[in-house]
N, C-alpha and C positions, 0 to 999 in steps of 0.2 A: 215670788212665783211669777213666771211669765204669763202674759195674757194670751199667748199664742199656743195653739196645739203643736205646731211644728215651726222650727226656726231653721231656714236654709241659708247658710252663710259660707263664705269662702268660694273656692273654685267650683263651678258646676261640673259634676262628675267626681268630686272629691268625697272624702269620708263624711262631711257634713252637708253635702248637697248632691244626692244621687237618687235615681228613680226607684231602686229597690227599697231603700229606707222610707221613701215617700209612700210607696204603695203599701208597705207594712203598716205604717201609722194610719193611713186613710181607712184601711180595712177595720180598724178598731172603732170607727165612727160611721157605720153604714146608715145612710139616710139622715145624718145629723150635720148641722153646720160645723165647718172646720175653718179656723183662722190660721194663716201661714205668714210668717215674716220672711222676706227675702232681702238679703244684703250681700250682693255679690257683683264683681266686675265681669262675670261671664265664665266661659269655659267650653265644655263639650256641647256641640250643637245637637248631637244624637241624644244626650242625656236631657237637654233642655226640651226637646220635642217629646221625649218619653214622659217627662214630668207633667208637661202640659196635657198630655193625653190622660194621665192619671187623675188630674184635676177635673177634666171633663167627665170622665167615667163616674167619679164620685158625685158630681152635680151641684154641690153646695159648698164651694171653697171661696173664701175671701182672702185675697193676698194684699199684704201691706208692704210697699217698697220703701226701703230706708237707705239713706246715704247715697252712694253712687252705684246704681244698677245699670248694667250694660249687657249687650250681646245675648248670650244664651240665657242669662238670668231673666231678661225681659221676655224672651220667647217662652220660658216656662210659665210666666204669669198669664200668658194668653189663654190658657185652659181654664182659668178661674172664672167663677160666676161674676165676681166683682173685684176690681183692682183699685187700691188706694195708694197714695204716695205721701210721704212726709213733706211739710212745707219747704224744708231746706234740702229736699232730695234732688238728685239729678238722674236723667234718663238718656240712654244712648242706644241707637240702632245703627247698624253698619252692614256692609256687604260681607258675605261669608268668605272666610279666608282659610288657608291651610298652611301647615309648616312645609317648607321646601328647602332642601339642602342638595347641592350638587357640586362636585369638584372632580372633573374628569377631562381627559384629552380625547377628542373625537376627530375622525376624518369627515369628509363631506357626506358620505352615506350615513354614517352614525349620527351626524348632526341632524340630518333630515328626519331620521327615526325619532330623535329626541324632541324635535320641534313638533312632530305629529303626536307624540305622547303628551306634550304640554298642551296642545290644542284640545285633546280629549279631557284633560283635567280642567281646563278653562270652561269647556262646555258643561261639565258636571257642576262647576261652581255657579254658572249662570242658571242652571236648573234649580239648584238649591236656593239661590237668591229669589227666583220667581216664587218658589213655594213659601219661603219665609215672608216675603212681601205680601203674598195673598193672605197669610195668617194674620199679619198686622192689619191689613186693609179690611178684613172682615170685622174686626173689633172697632176700628176707627171709622168704618163706613166711608172710606175714601177710595179713589181709584188706585189700582196697583201701581201704575206708572208714577203717581205722586210719592208713594211709599218708597219705590225703588230710587227715586231721585234723592229723597231724604237719606236713605241708606248709603248712597254713593257719596253724599256730602259728609256723613259721619260726624255730626256735630252734637255735642251734649245739649240736652234740653233741660230747662228749669222745670220745676214742678208745675208752674202755670202753663208753660209751653207744652208739656206732656199732656196736660188735661185739654188744652186747646186742640191738639192733634187728635185726641180721642184714645190715646194709649191707656189712660187711667180714667176712672169714673169720678174720683173725688180726691181732694187734698185734705187729709185728716191729720189730727194731732197738733201739738203746739210746736211752734218754731223754737229751735234751740237758742239759748242765750248766747251761745258761742258761734261765731261765724264759721262756715264750713271751711275746712282745709284738709290737705293730704300730706302725708309724710314723704320724704324723699325716696324711701324704698318702695312705697306704694306707687309713686309716680314712675319709678323705674320699671315696675312690673307691668304697668299699663302700656308704656312705650314698647316693652319687650313683646307684648301681645299684639302690637300693631294698633293700639287704641290711642285716640288723641287725649290730651290732658284736659280735665275740666277747668273752667275759669275760676279757680280758687287758688289761694296762696299755697306754696309748698314749704313745709317747715321741717326743721331738723328734729328727728325723733330721739327720745332719751336712749342713751347707750345701755344695753342690757348687761346683766351681771356676767353672762358668758362672754360678751364682747369685751368687757373690762379685763377678764382673765386672759382672753386671747391677746389683747394689746400688751398686757404686762409681760406675758411669757414671750411674745414676739420680740419685744424690746430687749429682754434679758438674753435671749438666744443670739440676737445680733451683737450685743455687747460682748458676749463670750467668744463667738466664732468669727466675728467680723472685725474685731479690734486688731491693731497692729502691734505685736509684742516688741517690735524693734523701735518703737517710736522714741525719739529723743526727749527726755524730760525737760520741763520748763527750766529757764535759767536759774530760778530760785530753788529748784529741786535738784540741780546738778550736784553730784557728790563731790566732796572736796578732793582735789588732786592729791594723790599719794606721793609723798616725798621720799625718794629712795636714797638711803645713806650711801655716800660714795664708798666704793670698795677700798679697803685698806691698801696702802701702798706696800709693795714688796720691800722687805727689809734690805737695806743697802749693806753690802759687805763692809766689815770693819777696815779691812785692808784692801785697797784696790789692786796691789801687786804683792800678795803675801808669798812668803817662801814656805817650803814644806815643813820646816821645824816649828815655825810659829803656828801653823794650822794644827799640828799635832798637839801642841801645848794647849791651844784653845779648846780642842776637843776633849782633852783629859779634864780640863777645868769644868766643862759642862757636865760631864759624867758624874763628877763628885757632887756637884750641886743637886743633880737629880736624885742621887742616892740619899743625900741628906733630907730632901723633901719627902721621900717615900717613908723614911723612918719616923717622921713627925706624925702625932695623932691627928685624926680628922677634926675639923672645926665643928663645934656644937651648933645646932640650929635652934635659935630662940623661939621661933614660931613657924607654923606651916601656913603658907598662903595658897589657898585654893583658887586658882584662876579659872573662871567659867569658860567653857569652850565657846568659840565664836558661833553666833546664831547662824543656822543654815539659811541660805537665801530662799526666799519664797518661791515655791514652784508654781508655774502657770496654771496647772490643774487645780491647785489649792485655791487660787484666786477665782477660777471658774466655778468651783463648788460653792464658795462663799457667795458669789453672785446669784447662783441658783437658789441657795437658802434664803437670801434676802428677797428674791422674787416670790418664793413660797410664802414668806411672812406677809408680803404685800397683798397676795391673793387672799390669805386668811383674814387680813384686816378689812379687805373689801367685803368679804362674806359676813364678817361680824357687824359691819355697818348697815347691812340690809335690815329692813323693818321686820 
């Protein structure tokens, strides 16, 4: 069982880290001490500010920061009565940012309007930076300008540095036997959010079961639909050349210059021989030989189906190997 009343993890504003759930849980402990675990790279500024206000309203919240806490996650902790951090934890504050997408063609007048709109957004961000820096400065008991400079630098702080700055009150807990590290997907998510990477190694993460299935199916589909059916087989697989029997030569006439009487005589002789053969009984057959019909050539679709069945068996084997 967790020693924390509330565990806020993942993206700030997500299902595991939002103001509504936090307020609901704190309402269950009016006037009582509440411990909260925070393990998050940040997220929504608005949600972070709201959660900080919920902590202040309750009045007796102790926050324990674990792993790599940044951005809105650290802002949320500012409302706690006491803030602790794990010995191998990291802490990051940075200037407020916003998502920005634009792809358009503008003339000079439209470009001037666009620049004016961007300037308004910049002024709003400057105002937010001042407010956030003032919140940090109140806890750290430092000038706002110093906090703004640190936010502009955007550097990860170790647990000792976070305590030295005054963001946390205490370094608590035992240091992990394992050196801190991050996975490649976590590193990608930090970069996508505009956050710098912490000074720890990046490791390859284990491939999930779903990823194994995805890879297997992808390879199978490629082998079925991307293969070249007209590919020439290897020399050792080349079929033997079929030898065609020469066509029988046309029978040469017995007489190169026959006269009419000789032809008539020859014709009568052939008729008699044919009649004699027709009167003879048919030859008896000693045995019946059943010659199997030649095997039909493999159809490309049959090969594709077999590949798909093989892939399905491979997926089943992967599933069976799971603990």
